[in-house]
N, C-alpha and C positions, 0 to 999 in steps of 0.2 A: 696208180692213180685211183684206181678203183677203190683201194683202200683208203685214200684220202677221201674220196667222194663218201665213201660210207662213213668214213669219221666225220666228215663234215655234215653228212645228212644226219647223223646221229647226234651232232652237236647242235645242229639247228633243231632237231626234235626235242633235245634235252633243254634248249634255250627256250623253245615255244612252251614246253611244260614247265619250266621254270617261271617264265613270263606269266604263264596261266597261274602257277601257284602264288606268284607275286599279287597278281591281280585279285585272286581269291582273297590272299592274306590282307591286302589292303582294303578290300570290300569288308572283310572282317573286322579290321581294324577301324575302318570308318563307321561301321555298325557298332562296334564297341564304344568308340568314343562318343557317338550319338546316345547310346544307352547311358553312358557316364554323364553326358550332359543333362539327358532326362532324368537320371537319378538325383544329380546334383540339384536341379530345379525342384524336383520331389523333395529332397530333402530340405532344401531353403523354405518350401512351403510347410513342410511339417514342422520345422524348427519355429515358423511364425506361429504355427498352430499351437505348439507346446507353449510358448510365451503367452497366448491368449488363454490357453487352459490354466496356465500357472497364476494369471492375473485374476482369472474367474475363481480360482481356488482360495486365493487370498481374499476376494471379495465374499465369497462364500463363508470362509472362516470369521471374517469381520462381521458378516450379517447373523452368523450363528452365535457370536459372542454377544452381539447387540440384541438378538433374540433371548438369550438367556438373561441378559439384564432386564429386558422388557418382561420376561417370565416372572423374574424375582420382584419387579416393581409391580406387576399384576397381582402376584401373591399378597404383597404388602397392601395394596390397595383393596384387595378383596377382604383381608382382615379387617381393614379400616371401614369398609363399607358394612361388614357384619356388626362391628362395634356401633357405628352409627346407626343401623337399623334397629340394634337393641335400645340405644338411647332413645331413638324416636318412639318405640313402642312403649318405653318407661314414660316419656313425656307425654305420649297420648293417653296413656293409662291415668297419669296424674291429671291431665286436662279433663278427662272424663270425670274423675273424682271430684275436681273443682267445680266443673259445670253440675255436677248432681249436688254439691254442697250449696252452690250459688242458687240452683233451683229451689232448694228446700228453704233457703234464706229468703228467696223471693215469695215463696209462699208464706213464711212466717210474717215477712214484711206487709204482705197484703192483708193478713190476718189481723196483724196489729194496727194497720192503717184503718181498717173497717172498727176496730175497737175504739182507735182514736177518734174516728168521726163520731161514733155512738156517743162516747164520752163528752166530746165537744159539743154534741146535739144536747145532751143531759145537762151538760153545765150551761148552755144558752137557756134551755128551759128553767133551770134554778135561777139564773140571773133574772130571767123575765119575771119569774115569780116573786125574787127578791125585791125588783123594782116595783112591781104591784104592791107587795106588802109595804115597801117603804111609802109607796103613796097612801096605802090605806092608813100606814102609821101616822103619816103627817096630817092626814085628813083627821083622823081620830084624835091627833094631838091638838089640832086647831079646834076641834070639837069639845074637846076636854078643857082647853083653855078658855073657850067661850062659856062653857058651862060653869067653869069655876068664876068667871067674871059675873055672870048672871047670878050665881050663889053668892059672891061677895057682894054685889048690889042689892040684893036681897036682905 
């Protein structure tokens, strides 16, 4: 009986040991399942982050393409602006030349206007002299006719 008891005690000790091992393994299993759940959650979060980053990359590529297009447009507009500035400088130069010619023309016009006024005054004086002479002539003509009549009467 002793041997059965020893066997039973050994069996009980072995069962306790195995139960202890089962509990440890169950705890490890539970811990591993929690870790798996945590890693799955982390994986899901990372996959969402990857999708966000892929979307951001697409947006950045699109923005880069648009930026390149804007750069090309900017270069075109810069060239166009330069041409317009050159044309504006040429137009300004032409305008300055035209203004200078206009100023010279105005000076000449003023000079000729003074000459015209002087000539008009001279003409008016000549007309006045002509009228005076015409009056004198008509007076002398009358005197001559009177004198001729007097001579004719004598």
